[in-house]
C-alpha positions in Angstrom: 12.9 17.8 -7.0 13.4 14.8 -5.1 15.7 11.8 -5.0 13.7 8.6 -4.6 17.0 6.5 -4.0 18.4 9.0 -1.5 21.2 6.4 -0.4 22.7 6.1 -4.0 24.9 9.3 -3.5 26.5 7.6 -0.3 27.3 4.5 -2.6 28.8 6.7 -5.1 30.9 8.7 -2.6 32.1 5.3 -1.1 33.1 3.9 -4.7 35.2 7.2 -5.4 36.8 7.2 -1.8 37.8 3.5 -2.7 39.4 4.5 -6.1 40.9 7.6 -4.9 42.5 5.4 -2.0 43.7 2.6 -4.6 45.2 5.6 -6.6 47.1 7.1 -3.8 48.5 3.9 -2.5 49.6 3.2 -6.1 51.3 6.4 -6.4 53.3 6.0 -3.0 54.2 2.5 -4.0 55.7 4.1 -7.3 57.5 6.6 -5.4 59.0 4.2 -3.0 60.2 1.9 -6.0 61.6 5.0 -7.7 63.4 6.1 -4.5 64.9 2.8 -4.6 66.5 3.0 -8.0 69.6 4.7 -9.0 69.0 8.4 -9.6 69.9 9.7 -12.9 71.4 13.1 -12.7 71.0 15.8 -15.5 73.1 19.0 -15.4 71.8 22.4 -15.7 68.2 21.1 -15.8 66.8 24.5 -14.9 68.0 26.0 -18.2 65.3 23.4 -19.7 62.6 24.4 -17.3 63.1 28.0 -17.8 62.4 27.7 -21.6 59.2 29.7 -22.7 57.9 26.8 -24.8 58.6 24.3 -21.9 56.4 26.8 -19.5 53.7 27.0 -22.1 53.5 23.2 -22.4 53.4 22.8 -18.7 50.7 25.3 -18.4 48.8 23.5 -21.1 49.1 20.2 -19.4 47.9 21.3 -16.0 44.9 23.0 -17.8 44.1 19.6 -19.1 44.5 17.7 -16.0 42.2 20.3 -14.0 39.7 20.1 -16.9 39.9 16.0 -17.0 39.2 16.1 -13.2 36.2 18.5 -13.8 35.0 16.4 -16.5 35.2 13.2 -14.2 33.4 15.1 -11.5 30.6 16.0 -13.8 30.5 12.4 -15.1 30.4 11.2 -11.2 27.5 13.8 -10.1 25.3 12.8 -13.3 25.6 9.2 -12.5 25.0 9.8 -9.1 21.8 11.9 -9.7 20.7 9.2 -12.5 21.1 6.5 -9.9 19.2 8.1 -7.4 16.3 8.8 -9.7 15.5 12.4 -9.5 11.6 13.0 -9.6 9.5 16.2 -9.4 6.3 15.9 -7.0 3.3 17.7 -7.7 -0.2 17.5 -5.7 -3.1 17.1 -8.3 -6.8 17.8 -7.2 -9.2 16.6 -10.3 -12.1 18.8 -10.7 -15.6 16.8 -10.5 -19.1 18.2 -11.6 -22.3 17.6 -9.4 -23.9 16.0 -12.0 -25.0 11.9 -12.1 -26.0 10.2 -15.0 -27.5 6.4 -15.2 -27.5 4.7 -18.6 -30.6 2.5 -18.6 -30.7 -0.1 -21.1 -33.5 -2.6 -21.8 -32.1 -5.9 -22.8 -35.0 -7.8 -23.4 -35.6 -9.9 -26.7 -37.3 -7.3 -28.7 -34.1 -4.8 -28.1 -31.6 -7.8 -29.4 -30.8 -6.0 -32.5 -30.7 -2.6 -31.2 -28.8 -3.0 -28.0 -25.0 -2.8 -29.6 -26.0 0.4 -31.6 -27.6 2.1 -28.3 -24.3 1.1 -26.3 -22.5 3.0 -29.1 -24.7 6.0 -28.4 -23.8 5.6 -24.8 -20.0 5.6 -25.9 -20.7 8.8 -27.8 -22.3 10.6 -24.7 -19.5 9.5 -22.3 -16.9 11.0 -24.8 -18.8 14.3 -24.5 -18.9 14.5 -20.9 -16.0 15.5 -18.3 -16.2 15.2 -14.8 -19.7 13.8 -14.5 -20.3 10.4 -12.7 -21.7 7.8 -14.8 -23.4 4.5 -14.1 -24.9 1.7 -16.5 -28.0 -0.2 -15.4 -29.3 -3.4 -17.7 -32.9 -4.4 -17.2 -35.3 -7.0 -18.7 -37.8 -8.6 -16.1 -35.4 -7.3 -13.5 -32.7 -4.8 -13.3 -28.9 -5.1 -12.6 -26.0 -2.7 -12.2 -23.6 -3.2 -14.9 -21.2 -0.5 -13.3 -22.1 1.8 -10.4 -21.6 5.7 -10.6 -18.3 6.5 -11.5 -16.1 9.4 -12.8 -13.3 6.8 -14.0 -14.0 7.3 -17.6 -11.2 4.8 -18.7 -13.1 2.2 -16.6 -16.5 3.2 -18.2 -15.2 2.8 -21.7 -13.6 -0.5 -21.0 -16.9 -1.7 -19.5 -18.9 -0.5 -22.5 -16.5 -2.1 -25.0 -16.9 -5.3 -23.1 -20.7 -5.1 -23.0 -20.6 -4.5 -27.0 -18.4 -7.6 -27.4 -20.8 -9.5 -25.2 -23.8 -8.3 -27.6 -22.1 -9.1 -30.9 -19.7 -11.7 -30.7 -20.7 -15.3 -32.2 -18.9 -16.9 -29.0 -20.9 -14.7 -26.6 -21.8 -16.5 -23.3 -24.6 -13.8 -22.8 -23.1 -12.7 -19.5 -25.1 -9.4 -19.5 -28.1 -11.3 -19.2 -27.4 -12.4 -15.4 -29.7 -11.0 -13.0 -32.0 -9.6 -15.6 -34.8 -12.5 -16.0 -36.0 -12.3 -12.2 -39.3 -10.9 -12.8 -42.8 -11.8 -14.0 -42.5 -11.9 -17.7 -39.8 -9.7 -19.6 -39.4 -6.2 -20.8 -40.9 -4.6 -17.7 -40.0 -0.9 -18.6 -41.6 0.6 -15.7 -39.8 -1.6 -13.2 -36.7 -0.9 -15.2 -37.0 3.0 -15.1 -37.9 2.8 -11.4 -35.0 0.6 -10.7 -32.6 3.2 -12.6 -34.1 6.0 -10.3 -33.0 4.2 -7.2 -29.2 3.6 -8.4 -28.4 7.4 -7.2 -26.7 7.8 -4.1 -26.0 10.9 -1.9 -29.6 11.8 -1.9 -29.2 14.6 0.3 -27.0 16.6 -1.8 -27.7 19.3 -4.4 -26.7 17.3 -7.4 -28.1 17.0 -11.0 -29.6 13.6 -11.5 -30.4 12.3 -15.1 -31.4 9.1 -16.9 -30.8 8.1 -20.4 -33.5 5.3 -20.9 -33.0 3.2 -24.1 -36.0 1.1 -24.7 -38.8 0.2 -27.3 -41.4 0.5 -24.5 -42.8 -2.9 -25.6 -43.8 -4.4 -22.2 -44.3 -8.5 -22.4 -45.2 -9.2 -18.8 -46.6 -7.8 -15.5 -44.7 -5.0 -14.0 -44.9 -3.5 -10.7 -44.6 -0.2 -11.9 -46.2 1.4 -15.3 -44.0 3.5 -17.2 -46.3 6.6 -16.2 -45.8 5.6 -12.6 -42.0 5.4 -12.9 -42.0 8.7 -14.5 -44.0 10.1 -11.6 -41.6 8.6 -9.3 -38.4 9.9 -11.3 -40.0 13.5 -11.2 -40.5 13.1 -7.5 -36.7 12.4 -6.8 -36.1 15.5 -8.9 -34.5 13.1 -11.6 -34.7 14.1 -15.4 -35.3 11.3 -17.8 -34.1 11.4 -21.7 -35.7 8.4 -24.0 -33.9 7.0 -26.8 -36.4 4.7 -28.7 -35.3 2.4 -31.4 -38.6 1.3 -32.1 -39.7 4.6 -33.4 -39.6 3.9 -37.1 -42.1 4.3 -39.9 -41.8 0.7 -40.4 -43.2 -0.2 -37.0 -46.1 2.2 -36.8 -47.8 -0.7 -34.6 -45.7 0.8 -31.9 -46.7 4.4 -32.4 -48.9 4.2 -29.2 -45.8 2.9 -27.3 -43.6 5.5 -28.6 -46.1 8.4 -28.0 -46.3 7.2 -24.2 -42.7 6.9 -23.8 -42.6 10.6 -25.3 -45.2 11.7 -22.8 -43.5 10.2 -19.7 -39.7 11.3 -20.4 -40.9 14.9 -21.3 -43.1 15.1 -18.0 -39.8 14.7 -16.0 -38.2 17.8 -18.0 -36.1 15.7 -20.2 -36.4 15.0 -24.0 -37.3 12.2 -26.3 -35.4 10.8 -29.4 -35.6 8.2 -31.9 -32.4 6.0 -32.2 -31.9 7.3 -35.7 -32.4 10.9 -34.9 -28.8 12.3 -35.5 -29.6 14.9 -32.9 -29.9 12.5 -30.0 -26.2 12.8 -28.7 -26.0 16.3 -29.1 -29.5 17.2 -27.8 -29.0 15.1 -24.5 -25.7 16.4 -23.8 -26.7 19.8 -24.3 -29.5 19.5 -22.0 -28.0 17.8 -19.3 -24.8 20.1 -19.4 -27.3 23.1 -19.4 -28.5 21.9 -15.8 -27.4 23.7 -12.8 -24.0 22.6 -11.7 -21.0 23.8 -9.4 -17.5 22.4 -9.6 -16.3 20.0 -6.8 -12.8 19.0 -5.8 -11.9 15.3 -6.0 -9.4 13.5 -3.8 -6.1 14.9 -4.1 -3.6 12.6 -6.0 0.2 12.7 -5.7 1.9 12.7 -8.9 5.7 12.1 -9.7 7.6 12.4 -12.8 11.0 11.6 -13.5 13.2 14.1 -14.6 16.4 12.6 -16.2 17.0 14.8 -19.2 19.4 17.3 -17.5 21.2 14.8 -16.0 21.5 12.4 -18.9 22.8 15.3 -21.1 25.2 16.4 -18.3 26.5 12.7 -18.3 27.0 12.4 -22.1 28.7 15.8 -22.1 31.1 14.9 -19.4 31.9 11.5 -21.0 32.5 13.1 -24.4 34.7 15.7 -22.8 36.7 13.4 -20.8 37.6 11.3 -24.1 38.5 14.2 -25.8 40.7 15.4 -22.8 42.2 11.9 -22.6 43.3 12.0 -26.3 45.0 15.3 -25.7 46.8 14.2 -22.6 48.1 10.9 -24.5 49.4 13.2 -27.2 
């Protein structure tokens, strides 16, 4: 344990010394006043002090005085410790995993009704991971990083919640669109996937890299990369792509060819393809990502200080209660 306010005991000692000094001076002054008064002589007082009852009473009194002094000492020491703020200090080194995951979300017009649900899927994925670094990229005609790779899951959850609010609130200012409309057309899926592949850092390190691509694969413009070319680029960079398609439903059979293309591309990278309505999507993606080869890494060391007041609080209350009881006994 460690005292944060190490100077507090010195303050207490000075205060106690001042009280003792005042008490000594008051006692000496009282003795001088008594010395100036006429003495009262009592004959044969030694017979009174020799009585067994007197001796027992004097012994009890002395014990009460000693106990009172001890109670005051306990109270002072406990107060000093509490005022000094006693803490225990430990060094914590978190464990990280060498997996990086980029969540890649299509925010084009055809995805408007699905994006909030897809962000909910992303939140479910985040809750199932532990120690992996996660990033979120939004794309339409161009791509923008909503947040970079990080293992701060509180921050990730906060950002995802903010995005859901921005997607669903009637008073939304559509902030998430900023930077996503700079290309030729909209919903440029291949460019979006290629941009997500480029968001991985630490390229020279042996890390597991995965992308969770959420799109209906409905292109409405002239991309630089086709989806197939972007898939080949991801495969060349040793990036596994998992696809979630909200447009893969029976009511939209005109999108079947697009769903089949997306399925082919993501599976060619070693990943898997899911419809948004597939209840196995979250569990399947998590299982496949965590099954990839990984090793535990050590994060930066963190100094953790925890207050330890309990023992001294109990001691202070105990000393105070004992002091009150002894004061009552002494008064009797």
